[in-house]
N, C-alpha and C positions, 0 to 999 in steps of 0.2 A: 560665810555667805549669810548675810541678814535676810530675814523673811520679808516678802513684799506683802503689802497691805492686802488682807483678804485671804491670804494663804493660810490654811488650817494645818497646825503643826501638833506634834506630840512631844511632850518634855523628854520621854523616854529616848528620843533621837537627838537631843541637844547636849552639847558639850558643857554647858553651864549648870548642869544638874548632878546631884548626889542622890543616889536612890536607896530607898529602904522598904522593908515589907515585914508586916506583923502577921504571923500565922498564914492564912490563905487569902488575906484581904488584898485589895488592889495595891500596886507598887506606888509609893509615894516619892515625889521628886522634891528635894530641898533645892530651890532655885538660888544659885549663888549670885545672881544678878539683882534680884528683888528681895532676897531673904525672906521668902515666903515658901510654903508648901502647896503642891498642886498634885492632882492625881495624874500619874506619868503617862497613862494611855488616853487620857481625855483630850479630845481636839479642841484647840482654841487658837486664837491670833496672838502672836508675840512678836514684836519688832526687834527684840533682843536674840532670837532664835540663830544658833550657829550649829550646823550639822556635826554630829558625832561621827568620827571615822572608824571607830570600832565599838562594839557593844559596851554599854556602861555596865559596872559591877554593882549587884544588888545586895545590900546588907540585910540579912534575915534576922528577925528577933522572934524569941518565943515567949516573951513576956512584955507587959506594959511597965514602964518605969514611972 
């Protein structure tokens, strides 16, 4: 289901995202549609949004490379 214009979404709920987190910082979404990173829980407009039907897996890191 594509988002309608004006609908505020979170990448955390989108099937196009790969999720990662360093330490206790916010979860980051690597968007597979735009090849960009976003804060996964921040709300914004996205016309490529498609709802994820099960929770996304978050990869946790304990150091910066």
